[in-house]
Each structure stands twice: as structure tokens, then as C-alpha cells.
C-alpha positions in Angstrom: -0.8 6.0 -9.3 -4.4 6.2 -8.4 -4.9 9.3 -6.3 -8.7 9.5 -6.7 -11.2 7.2 -5.1 -12.9 6.7 -8.5 -9.6 5.4 -10.0 -9.1 3.1 -7.1 -12.6 1.7 -7.6 -12.7 1.7 -11.4 -9.1 0.7 -12.2 -8.0 -1.3 -9.3 -11.3 -2.9 -8.2 -11.3 -1.5 -4.7 -14.8 -1.9 -3.3 -16.5 1.4 -2.6 -17.7 -0.2 0.6 -14.1 -0.6 1.7 -13.4 3.1 1.2 -16.6 4.1 2.9 -16.0 1.9 5.9 -12.2 2.3 6.4 -11.2 5.3 4.3 -8.6 5.7 1.6 -5.6 5.4 3.9 -6.2 2.1 5.5 -4.6 -1.4 5.4 -7.8 -3.0 3.9 -7.8 -0.4 1.1 -4.1 -0.9 0.4 -4.7 -4.7 0.3 -7.4 -4.3 -2.3 -5.3 -1.9 -4.3 -2.3 -4.4 -4.3 -4.6 -7.2 -5.4 -5.9 -4.9 -8.2 -2.4 -4.1 -9.3 -1.5 -7.8 -9.5 -4.7 -8.6 -11.4 -4.5 -5.9 -14.0 -0.7 -6.3 -14.7 -0.5 -10.1 -14.5 2.5 -9.7 -12.2 3.4 -12.2 -9.5 3.5 -9.4 -6.9 1.4 -6.3 -6.5 2.5 -3.4 -4.3 0.4 -0.4 -3.2 0.9 2.7 -1.1 -1.8 4.9 0.3 -0.7 7.7 2.6 -0.9 11.2 3.9 2.4 12.8 2.8 1.3 16.3 3.9 1.7 19.1 4.5 -2.1 19.0 4.9 -4.7 16.3 5.1 -3.8 14.7 8.4 -6.3 14.1 11.2 -5.8 13.0 14.8 -6.5 9.4 13.9 -4.4 9.6 10.7 -1.8 12.3 11.0 0.5 13.5 8.2 3.1 10.7 7.8 0.6 7.9 8.0 1.1 5.3 5.2 -0.6 2.0 4.5 1.1 -0.5 2.2 -0.4 -3.4 0.5 1.5 -6.4 -0.8 -0.3 -9.1 -2.9 1.7 -12.3 -3.5 0.9 -15.8 -4.7 0.5 -16.9 -1.1 -1.9 -14.1 0.0 -2.3 -10.4 0.6 -1.0 -8.3 3.6 -1.5 -4.8 4.6 0.7 -2.8 7.0 0.4 0.7 8.6 3.3 3.0 9.5 3.6 6.5 10.8 6.4 8.7 9.8 6.7 12.5 9.6 9.6 14.3 8.3 7.8 17.6 8.1 8.3 17.7 4.3 6.0 16.1 1.8 9.0 15.1 -0.4 10.7 13.2 2.5 7.5 11.5 3.5 7.0 10.3 -0.1 10.6 9.0 -0.2 10.2 7.0 3.0 6.8 5.6 2.0 8.3 4.3 -1.2 11.5 2.9 0.5 9.4 1.1 3.1 7.1 -0.4 0.5 10.1 -1.6 -1.6 11.7 -3.0 1.5 8.6 -5.0 2.4 8.7 -6.4 -1.2 12.4 -7.2 -0.8 11.8 -9.1 2.4 8.9 -11.1 0.8 11.1 -12.0 -2.2 13.9 -13.1 0.1 11.5 -15.4 2.0 10.1 -16.8 -1.2 13.7 -17.5 -2.4 14.5 -19.3 0.8 11.4 -21.4 0.6 12.3 -22.4 -3.0 15.9 -23.3 -1.9 14.6 -25.5 0.9 12.1 -27.4 -1.3 
């Protein structure tokens, strides 16, 4: 977990320009975070979540319940944005994690199907 911008930059290699231009909760930031996770762990896949779980911190453009998920894989990196709000921080955090893991599950199933066809 890298809550601070400094950790995102220093540990994961997110460009400070990305955070300045797009903000912490953005698809581009999540993509760079996922690439960093993959790079520093040596894993085949890197998964990142950056969101506003609440109860505070939301804006009109990015309300509480906004989450950006990054997924870095051998075939590229993707970033997705979702908006949920269950009114409780704990519920938002659960749904953020479940959605991220589901995106990874779907990616793994597609990779498995590609290997089966080859």
C-alpha cells in the first residue's frame, strides 16, 4: 500500500508529472502504479487501486466512491475508473478490492484461453 504521493513516486516509480497533471486518483496514475508493482516484485501481473473511500476527500469531479484500478500484464497496461458509494468507507474499500481482483480474474481467464488456442 502506498498512500502517500512520495511513496508512489519513490517506491513504484510513478512520475511526479503524472500526479501533478491527473491527480492521485486517475487511470494514468493507477497504470503507473501497476507497472511499478510488476517491476519491483518481478511478478507477471501488477495490480493497483487508487480511490476515494470516504467518508471525506471527494470532490464534484471525483466523489467519494471513485476508484481507479491499474492492471499491468505481459501484453500491456490498462487503467479503469469506476464510481461506487456505499456510504461507508469499509464497504467502499471492499468493493474496490473485489472489482480489482475481478479484473485480474478476467485477464487471467483470457490469457488461459489464448494459451489453450495456441
